[in-house]
matplotlib code that plots the C-alpha trace (Angstrom):
import matplotlib.pyplot as plt

x = [-12.1, -11.0, -13.0, -13.3, -11.3, -12.6, -14.2, -16.0, -17.7, -19.8, -19.4, -17.4, -19.4, -19.3, -17.5, -19.4, -19.7, -17.7, -14.4, -15.1, -13.1, -10.2, -10.8, -11.6, -7.9, -6.0, -7.7, -6.8, -3.1, -3.9, -4.2, -1.8, 1.0, -0.4, -0.6, 3.1, 4.7, 3.5, 5.4, 9.0, 11.8, 13.6, 16.4, 14.4, 12.1, 15.3, 17.2, 18.0, 19.5, 21.5, 20.2, 16.1, 14.6, 13.8, 10.3, 10.4, 11.5, 8.1, 6.3, 7.9, 7.4, 3.7, 2.5, 4.9, 3.7, -0.4, 0.3, 1.7, -1.1, -3.8, -1.9, -1.7, -5.7, -6.9, -4.9, -1.8, 1.4, 3.7, 5.5, 8.7, 7.9, 7.1, 10.2, 12.1, 10.4, 11.0, 14.4, 14.4, 12.4, 15.2, 16.9, 17.1, 15.4, 16.9, 14.9, 11.4, 10.5, 6.9, 4.8, 5.7, 5.5, 2.2, 0.8, 1.9, 0.1, -2.8, -3.4, -2.8, -5.4, -7.8, -7.0, -7.4, -10.5, -11.1, -10.9, -12.4, -15.8, -14.3, -14.7, -17.1, -18.2, -18.4, -15.8, -13.5, -12.4, -11.3, -7.9, -4.9, -1.0, 1.4, 5.1, 7.2, 6.3, 2.9, 0.7, -2.1, -4.4, -7.7, -8.9, -9.7, -6.6, -4.3, -6.6, -7.4, -2.9, -2.8, -4.9, -3.1, 1.0, 0.3, -0.9, 1.4, 4.0, 2.6, 2.7, 6.1, 6.9, 5.1, 6.8, 10.2, 9.8, 9.0, 11.7, 14.6, 12.9, 13.9, 17.6]
y = [-11.8, -10.3, -9.5, -5.3, -3.6, -3.3, 0.1, -1.4, -4.9, -2.3, -1.8, -3.4, -4.4, -1.9, 0.3, 3.8, 5.3, 8.4, 6.0, 3.6, 4.7, 3.9, 0.7, 0.2, 1.4, -1.1, -4.0, -3.2, -3.1, -5.4, -8.0, -6.5, -7.0, -10.5, -10.3, -8.0, -11.0, -14.9, -15.0, -13.6, -15.6, -13.9, -12.8, -10.8, -9.4, -7.1, -7.2, -3.8, -1.6, 1.7, 3.9, 2.1, 0.8, -3.0, -4.0, -5.6, -2.3, -0.9, -3.5, -2.9, 1.2, 1.5, -1.7, 0.6, 3.4, 2.5, 0.7, 5.0, 6.7, 4.8, 5.2, 8.8, 8.6, 7.3, 9.8, 7.9, 8.4, 6.1, 2.4, 2.3, -1.3, 0.7, 3.4, -0.1, -0.9, 2.2, 1.6, -1.9, -0.4, 0.2, -2.8, -6.0, -8.6, -11.6, -13.8, -12.6, -14.3, -13.3, -15.4, -13.8, -9.5, -11.4, -12.7, -9.5, -7.3, -8.7, -8.6, -4.9, -4.5, -6.7, -4.0, -0.5, -2.6, -2.8, 0.9, 2.4, -0.2, 1.4, 4.8, 7.2, 9.5, 12.0, 11.8, 12.0, 16.0, 15.9, 16.8, 14.3, 14.9, 13.9, 12.7, 14.6, 18.1, 16.8, 18.5, 19.1, 16.8, 15.0, 11.2, 11.9, 13.9, 10.8, 7.2, 8.7, 9.8, 5.9, 4.6, 7.5, 6.5, 2.5, 2.9, 4.8, 2.5, -0.9, 0.8, 2.1, -2.0, -2.9, -0.5, -1.8, -5.0, -4.3, -2.5, -4.5, -7.9, -6.2, -6.0]
z = [-20.8, -17.2, -14.7, -14.6, -12.2, -9.4, -8.5, -11.4, -9.8, -7.2, -3.6, -0.4, 1.8, 5.6, 3.5, 3.6, 0.4, 1.1, 1.0, -1.8, -4.1, -1.8, -1.3, -4.7, -5.6, -2.6, -4.2, -7.4, -5.5, -4.1, -6.7, -9.1, -6.3, -6.6, -10.6, -11.0, -8.1, -8.8, -11.8, -9.9, -8.3, -5.0, -7.3, -9.7, -6.9, -5.1, -8.8, -9.1, -12.0, -11.9, -8.8, -9.7, -7.0, -6.7, -7.1, -3.5, -2.6, -3.9, -2.3, 0.8, 0.8, -0.3, 2.4, 5.1, 4.1, 3.5, 7.6, 8.3, 7.1, 8.5, 11.7, 11.6, 10.4, 13.9, 15.4, 16.8, 16.7, 15.4, 17.3, 17.5, 15.8, 12.4, 12.4, 12.3, 9.3, 7.6, 8.5, 7.1, 3.9, 1.8, 2.2, 0.4, 1.6, -0.7, 2.5, 1.7, -1.6, -3.0, -1.7, 1.5, 0.0, -1.3, 1.4, 3.6, 0.7, 0.6, 4.8, 5.2, 2.7, 5.0, 7.3, 4.9, 4.8, 8.6, 9.2, 6.8, 7.6, 11.4, 10.5, 10.9, 8.4, 10.6, 11.3, 8.3, 7.7, 11.7, 11.9, 12.0, 12.7, 10.6, 11.0, 13.5, 12.2, 13.2, 10.1, 9.2, 7.2, 7.1, 7.8, 4.4, 3.4, 5.5, 3.3, -0.2, 0.4, 0.9, -1.4, -3.7, -2.6, -2.8, -6.1, -7.0, -5.8, -7.4, -10.6, -10.0, -9.1, -12.4, -14.8, -12.2, -13.1, -17.3, -17.2, -15.5, -17.5, -20.9, -19.4]

ax = plt.figure().add_subplot(projection="3d")
ax.plot(x, y, z, "-o")
ax.set_aspect("equal")
plt.show()
């Protein structure tokens, strides 16, 4: 019998109650990335079909977006390094193997969990500005979107692999 999904395993230590769903979503995404990528060779991770993005793109984009959204949630601007990562996300990198992506993704989730542990619940509705256009959001809005966006791309990576594996 497989273990229950992350949200059914109880609270994540140190994460404020209102951020538990965010933490659970990111933990679930980390586990799904590991299960998806572990058996894949680098060639499979970066394979594309038609105009569909590769599994590798979805994982790298999920991780890069998570980092950027967490930066905005802290009220900080993106760094030059983050902007460079954004430019490279869509480019295949056959030197990045499954283990590299799994370790990188797990580290990104751990950074997110650490940030949530340090987030004062009283600040969750504080305004935060997003992107060059400085669009208004809130701390909780950014954290929830970070989890949702991460989970969406992990799902797209899994769906992409199912399609590619059949071809």
